[in-house]
Each structure stands twice: as structure tokens, then as C-alpha cells.
DOLUM-506400 format. One record per residue (C-alpha): residue in one letter; x, y, z. Coordinates in steps of 0.02 Angstrom, whole numbers, padded with zeros to 5 digits, always signed. Layout:
N
AXYZ...
//
This chain:
122
M-04847+02600+07011D-04719+02611+06872K-04768+02437+06809H-04953+02482+06819V-04924+02637+06711T-04832+02531+06583L-04976+02406+06587V-05106+02544+06563A-05004+02612+06417S-04996+02440+06338F-05183+02413+06360Q-05223+02582+06284I-05112+02549+06134G-05186+02375+06113F-05365+02438+06130G-05327+02574+06002V-05252+02450+05879L-05405+02339+05899G-05514+02490+05861I-05418+02524+05701L-05431+02341+05650A-05618+02350+05684A-05629+02507+05576V-05542+02422+05430T-05649+02266+05450V-05813+02362+05459W-05766+02465+05307A-05718+02311+05206V-05875+02215+05252V-05999+02357+05225V-05921+02421+05064G-05892+02243+05005G-06076+02206+05032G-06120+02354+04923L-05999+02296+04789M-06073+02122+04790S-06248+02191+04764G-06198+02258+04594D-06313+02409+04616E-06228+02580+04604E-06352+02663+04720V-06326+02530+04854L-06138+02545+04832A-06147+02734+04858I-06249+02713+05017T-06141+02573+05090A-05981+02665+05043F-06041+02819+05137I-06102+02723+05289G-05951+02607+05296S-05832+02754+05279A-05922+02854+05413I-05918+02711+05538A-05735+02673+05498F-05690+02857+05517F-05777+02866+05686L-05687+02710+05748M-05520+02778+05687V-05547+02948+05769T-05591+02866+05935S-05446+02741+05927I-05299+02852+05878P-05297+02958+06038G-05280+02798+06142I-05128+02746+06043I-05051+02920+06058G-05089+02927+06244G-05018+02753+06272L-04857+02798+06183G-04846+02957+06287L-04871+02857+06447L-04729+02741+06399K-04618+02895+06385R-04691+02963+06549R-04755+03124+06472P-04868+03224+06590W-04991+03270+06450A-05017+03085+06414R-05079+03054+06591I-05216+03185+06567L-05259+03122+06392V-05275+02941+06450L-05380+02995+06600I-05502+03079+06480I-05502+02927+06365S-05528+02814+06517V-05683+02908+06569L-05752+02888+06392D-05703+02703+06394L-05819+02673+06542V-05970+02664+06425N-05887+02531+06316I-05954+02380+06412P-05874+02262+06466I-05691+02276+06413G-05687+02466+06401T-05766+02481+06572A-05634+02370+06651L-05495+02462+06559G-05568+02630+06609I-05583+02586+06793Y-05408+02514+06801S-05332+02661+06706I-05419+02789+06816W-05363+02698+06973V-05183+02692+06915L-05171+02869+06846L-05255+02955+06994N-05142+02868+07120E-05030+02988+07215E-04875+02886+07178T-04914+02897+06992R-04937+03085+07004R-04764+03100+07083L-04692+02991+06945F-04755+03111+06811V-04710+03269+06908S-04531+03213+06932T-04519+03170+06747S-04583+03340+06690N-04453+03433+06795A-04307+03332+06726
//
């Protein structure tokens, strides 16, 4: 299960990085659209909406990166964090659902639990 945990960590980090890239892209497109309009009122609205969406995507992506890095270091708290993130990923159809199911399967496995318990006592 050690390789599966590493794979889950890599997927979580990758999914988080994709979320951050999506946040930057959404912000640039929405705010850029407001800038291209030349209207200050439109710019204010698009800047607010683009920033809000980008902030939401960042806030939902960063815990996955942190959890993935913790899993790579075999930290017990990271297993719990990624389990919570995996349950939330289930609604992100189709890739998040697949990632969530796989992550839950790996992290709830008894062999994986022993791997994290032995690490925390060392």
C-alpha cells in the first residue's frame, strides 16, 4: 500500500495545482473581459466576481496540496485531511469522483492505517 499512498499524494498535489491554475485562468479571463469592455462599472463587477471565484478555487485547492505533501512524509494528520478532501472530491464529477473513491479506498485500508501508526510512534 506504500506505493498507493504515494500515488494518492501525487494525485492530490496534482489536482490542487490544477485548481490553482484554474483559479489564475478564471481570474485573468473574467477580469480581462472587464478591462476589454472599457467600462469602469463592468470592470468593478468582473473584478469582484473573478476574484471571488479565484479565491474559492484557491481555498479549495490548497488543502489538497498540503495534504498530499503530508502524505508523502507519512504524517498521520495528512491521512485524515486527505480523507476529508476525498469525500468532498466525490461531487467533482468525473475526475474528482474517481480520485475520491481511490483515495478513500487506499487511506481506509488496514495496511495503510498500520503504515501511519508506525510512523507516528517513531
